[in-house]
C-alpha positions as CSV (number, residue, x, y, z in Angstrom):
1,M,-1.9,7.6,-15.7
2,S,1.3,8.4,-16.6
3,H,2.0,11.1,-14.0
4,I,1.9,7.8,-11.3
5,F,4.6,6.5,-13.1
6,S,6.4,9.9,-13.1
7,I,6.6,10.2,-9.4
8,A,7.3,6.7,-8.6
9,I,10.5,6.9,-10.7
10,L,11.2,10.3,-9.4
11,L,10.5,8.3,-5.4
12,A,12.3,5.4,-6.9
13,G,16.0,7.6,-7.0
14,T,16.0,8.9,-3.8
15,S,15.8,8.0,0.0
16,I,12.4,9.1,0.8
17,L,10.8,5.7,0.6
18,A,13.8,3.4,1.8
19,S,13.7,5.8,4.9
20,M,9.6,5.1,5.9
21,N,8.1,2.6,7.9
22,P,6.3,0.5,5.2
23,L,3.4,0.1,7.4
24,A,3.3,4.2,7.3
25,L,3.5,4.4,3.6
26,F,1.0,1.8,3.1
27,L,-1.4,3.9,5.1
28,F,-0.2,7.1,3.4
29,I,-1.3,5.4,0.2
30,L,-4.2,4.2,1.4
31,A,-5.3,7.9,2.7
32,G,-4.8,9.6,-0.6
33,A,-7.0,7.2,-2.1
34,G,-9.7,7.5,0.0
35,V,-9.9,11.3,0.4
36,M,-9.0,11.9,-3.3
37,C,-11.4,9.4,-5.0
38,F,-14.5,11.1,-3.7
39,V,-14.0,13.7,-6.1
40,T,-14.8,11.9,-9.4
41,D,-16.6,8.4,-7.5
42,P,-19.0,7.1,-9.6
43,Y,-20.7,5.4,-6.8
44,F,-21.5,8.8,-5.6
45,W,-23.5,9.6,-8.2
46,L,-24.9,5.8,-8.4
47,L,-26.1,6.7,-5.1
48,H,-28.4,10.1,-5.5
49,R,-29.8,8.7,-9.1
50,E,-31.1,5.2,-7.1
51,T,-31.6,7.0,-4.0
52,G,-33.5,9.6,-4.7
53,D,-32.0,11.8,-2.0
54,E,-30.5,14.9,-2.9
55,V,-27.1,15.6,-2.9
56,K,-26.8,17.1,0.1
57,K,-27.3,14.3,2.1
58,I,-25.4,11.8,-0.4
59,F,-22.6,13.9,0.7
60,T,-23.4,14.3,4.4
61,Y,-23.4,10.5,5.1
62,Y,-21.0,9.3,2.4
63,T,-18.3,12.0,1.4
64,L,-17.7,13.7,4.6
65,P,-17.2,10.4,6.7
66,Q,-15.1,9.0,3.8
67,I,-12.6,12.5,3.9
68,V,-12.9,12.0,7.8
69,I,-11.7,8.3,7.3
70,G,-9.1,9.1,4.8
71,I,-7.6,12.2,7.2
72,T,-7.1,10.2,10.3
73,T,-5.5,7.2,8.1
74,C,-2.8,9.7,7.6
75,I,-3.0,10.9,11.1
76,L,-2.4,7.6,12.5
77,A,0.1,6.9,9.4
78,V,2.0,10.5,10.4
79,I,2.5,8.6,14.1
80,I,3.7,5.2,13.2
81,Q,6.5,6.8,11.0
82,V,7.5,9.6,13.9
83,L,7.3,6.3,16.5
84,F,9.1,3.7,14.7
85,P,11.0,5.3,11.8
86,I,13.3,3.2,9.7
87,S,17.2,3.8,10.1
88,L,19.1,3.9,7.0
């Protein structure tokens, strides 16, 4: 948790956040949360335990779509940032 605050403090001292479209920034955060949470997602193991499905099937029908949605959201954020930049 302290890593997040360290990164936030570093970014706050730069002009990176000020030059970003707020919608693009929101989508970048959303995409990162969607892609990275599957690594330690307890819901994955809950699905595995409760449905009795194999790990491969849960990965295919739960984790892969989550990754695709995260990557698609990131691409959308890049497009928004390029098309609608915030000028300083």
